[in-house]
DSSP file (Angstrom, degrees, kcal/mol; ACC not computed):
  #  RESIDUE AA STRUCTURE BP1 BP2  ACC     N-H-->O    O-->H-N    N-H-->O    O-->H-N    TCO  KAPPA ALPHA  PHI   PSI    X-CA   Y-CA   Z-CA
    1    1 A M              0   0    0      0, 0.0     3,-0.3     0, 0.0     0, 0.0   0.000 360.0 360.0 360.0 131.2   -7.1  -13.7    4.2
    2    2 A R        +     0   0    0      1,-0.2     3,-0.0     3,-0.0     0, 0.0   0.304 360.0  79.3-100.9   7.1   -3.9  -11.7    4.7
    3    3 A N  S    S+     0   0    0     39,-0.0     2,-0.3     2,-0.0    -1,-0.2   0.141  94.0  35.5-108.1  22.7   -3.4  -10.4    1.2
    4    4 A H        -     0   0    0     -3,-0.3     2,-0.3     2,-0.0     0, 0.0  -0.971  58.8-156.2-157.0 171.2   -6.0   -7.5    1.2
    5    5 A F        -     0   0    0     -2,-0.3     2,-0.4     2,-0.0    -3,-0.0  -0.971  15.2-129.7-147.7 161.8   -7.5   -4.8    3.4
    6    6 A H        +     0   0    0     -2,-0.3     2,-0.4     2,-0.0    -2,-0.0  -0.963  26.7 176.3-115.7 134.0  -10.6   -2.7    3.6
    7    7 A L        -     0   0    0     -2,-0.4     2,-0.5     2,-0.0    -2,-0.0  -0.993  16.7-160.8-143.8 132.7  -10.4    1.0    4.0
    8    8 A V        +     0   0    0     -2,-0.4     2,-0.3     2,-0.0    -2,-0.0  -0.964  23.0 170.6-111.6 119.9  -13.1    3.6    4.2
    9    9 A L        -     0   0    0     -2,-0.5     2,-0.4     2,-0.0    -2,-0.0  -0.922  21.8-162.8-131.4 153.1  -11.9    7.2    3.4
   10   10 A E        -     0   0    0     -2,-0.3    -2,-0.0     6,-0.0     3,-0.0  -0.993  14.1-169.6-131.9 127.8  -13.6   10.5    2.8
   11   11 A T        -     0   0    0     -2,-0.4     5,-0.1     1,-0.1    -2,-0.0  -0.943  25.3-144.5-125.0 141.1  -11.6   13.3    1.2
   12   12 A P  S    S+     0   0    0      0, 0.0    -1,-0.1     0, 0.0     0, 0.0   0.688  92.4  42.5 -80.6 -12.9  -12.6   17.0    0.9
   13   13 A Q  S    S-     0   0    0     -3,-0.0     2,-2.6     0, 0.0     3,-0.1  -0.919  97.3-105.5-123.6 153.2  -10.8   17.1   -2.5
   14   14 A P  S    S+     0   0    0      0, 0.0     3,-0.2     0, 0.0     0, 0.0  -0.312  81.7 114.9 -76.5  67.5  -10.9   14.6   -5.3
   15   15 A N     >  +     0   0    0     -2,-2.6     4,-1.9     1,-0.1     5,-0.1  -0.089  24.8 124.7-125.2  39.6   -7.4   13.3   -4.7
   16   16 A L  H  > S+     0   0    0      1,-0.2     4,-2.6     2,-0.2     5,-0.2   0.873  72.8  54.7 -66.6 -38.0   -8.0    9.6   -3.6
   17   17 A V  H  > S+     0   0    0      1,-0.2     4,-2.0     2,-0.2    -1,-0.2   0.891 107.8  48.4 -70.6 -33.1   -5.8    8.1   -6.2
   18   18 A A  H  > S+     0   0    0      2,-0.2     4,-2.0     1,-0.2    -1,-0.2   0.916 113.3  48.6 -70.2 -39.2   -2.8   10.1   -5.1
   19   19 A G  H  X S+     0   0    0     -4,-1.9     4,-2.8     2,-0.2    -2,-0.2   0.909 111.8  47.4 -63.6 -42.8   -3.4    9.2   -1.5
   20   20 A M  H  X S+     0   0    0     -4,-2.6     4,-2.8     2,-0.2     5,-0.3   0.895 110.2  53.3 -68.6 -37.7   -3.8    5.5   -2.1
   21   21 A K  H  X S+     0   0    0     -4,-2.0     4,-1.7    -5,-0.2    -1,-0.2   0.911 113.4  43.5 -63.3 -43.0   -0.7    5.5   -4.3
   22   22 A W  H  X S+     0   0    0     -4,-2.0     4,-2.5     2,-0.2     5,-0.3   0.948 114.6  49.5 -68.9 -44.8    1.2    7.2   -1.4
   23   23 A L  H  X S+     0   0    0     -4,-2.8     4,-2.5     1,-0.2    -2,-0.2   0.926 115.0  43.3 -58.9 -50.2   -0.3    4.8    1.2
   24   24 A L  H  X S+     0   0    0     -4,-2.8     4,-2.0     1,-0.2    -1,-0.2   0.805 114.6  50.8 -68.8 -32.2    0.4    1.6   -0.7
   25   25 A G  H  X S+     0   0    0     -4,-1.7     4,-1.5    -5,-0.3    -1,-0.2   0.873 111.8  45.6 -72.4 -37.3    3.9    2.8   -1.7
   26   26 A A  H  X S+     0   0    0     -4,-2.5     4,-1.9     2,-0.2    -2,-0.2   0.879 114.5  49.2 -77.2 -35.7    4.9    3.7    1.9
   27   27 A Y  H  X S+     0   0    0     -4,-2.5     4,-2.7    -5,-0.3    -2,-0.2   0.918 112.4  48.6 -61.7 -41.4    3.4    0.3    3.2
   28   28 A T  H  X S+     0   0    0     -4,-2.0     4,-2.4     2,-0.2     5,-0.2   0.896 111.1  49.8 -65.6 -39.9    5.3   -1.7    0.6
   29   29 A G  H  X S+     0   0    0     -4,-1.5     4,-2.3     2,-0.2    -1,-0.2   0.924 113.5  45.5 -64.8 -45.4    8.5    0.1    1.3
   30   30 A R  H  X S+     0   0    0     -4,-1.9     4,-2.4     2,-0.2    -2,-0.2   0.888 113.7  48.4 -66.2 -45.4    8.2   -0.5    5.0
   31   31 A F  H  X S+     0   0    0     -4,-2.7     4,-1.8     2,-0.2    -1,-0.2   0.895 110.8  51.0 -59.0 -45.5    7.2   -4.1    4.6
   32   32 A N  H  <>S+     0   0    0     -4,-2.4     5,-2.2     2,-0.2     4,-0.5   0.897 112.8  45.8 -62.5 -46.4   10.1   -4.8    2.1
   33   33 A R  H ><5S+     0   0    0     -4,-2.3     3,-0.8     1,-0.2    -2,-0.2   0.924 112.8  50.2 -64.1 -44.7   12.7   -3.3    4.5
   34   34 A R  H 3<5S+     0   0    0     -4,-2.4    -1,-0.2     1,-0.2    -2,-0.2   0.823 121.1  33.0 -63.6 -33.6   11.3   -5.1    7.5
   35   35 A H  T 3<5S-     0   0    0     -4,-1.8    -1,-0.2    -5,-0.1    -2,-0.2   0.249 107.8-121.2-105.6   7.7   11.3   -8.5    5.7
   36   36 A K  T < 5S+     0   0    0     -3,-0.8     2,-0.2    -4,-0.5    -3,-0.2   0.879  70.7 124.3  47.2  49.2   14.5   -7.8    3.6
   37   37 A Q      < -     0   0    0     -5,-2.2     2,-0.3    -6,-0.1    -1,-0.2  -0.643  44.8-149.0-123.7 179.6   12.7   -8.3    0.3
   38   38 A F        +     0   0    0     -2,-0.2     2,-0.1     2,-0.1    -9,-0.0  -0.955  45.4  33.9-150.9 163.2   12.3   -6.0   -2.8
   39   39 A G  S    S-     0   0    0     -2,-0.3    -7,-0.1     3,-0.0    -2,-0.1  -0.394  98.1  -2.9  84.9-159.3    9.8   -5.3   -5.6
   40   40 A H    >   -     0   0    0     -2,-0.1     3,-0.6     1,-0.1    -2,-0.1  -0.253  69.6-121.6 -67.0 147.4    6.0   -5.3   -5.8
   41   41 A L  T 3  S+     0   0    0      1,-0.2    -1,-0.1    -4,-0.0    -3,-0.0   0.940 106.1  28.4 -57.6 -50.4    4.4   -6.5   -2.5
   42   42 A F  T >  S+     0   0    0      2,-0.1     3,-0.9     3,-0.0     2,-0.5   0.274  85.9 122.2-101.4  16.7    2.5   -9.4   -3.9
   43   43 A S  T <  S-     0   0    0     -3,-0.6     0, 0.0     1,-0.2     0, 0.0  -0.643  91.3 -11.6 -77.7 125.6    4.7  -10.4   -6.9
   44   44 A G  T 3         0   0    0     -2,-0.5    -1,-0.2     1,-0.1    -2,-0.1   0.689 360.0 360.0  64.1  24.8    5.8  -14.0   -6.6
   45   45 A R    <         0   0    0     -3,-0.9    -2,-0.1     0, 0.0    -1,-0.1   0.442 360.0 360.0-115.8 360.0    4.7  -14.5   -3.1
């Protein structure tokens, strides 16, 4: 399946939500630019 990933992280501070928000936002932005798309990564695909 190409629509998900597994990631194991350990953080010294309880900021996992902020880190995941940044990671997914950065990935989505790069994916959309590379494929000339826009919007949420999995919306309507």
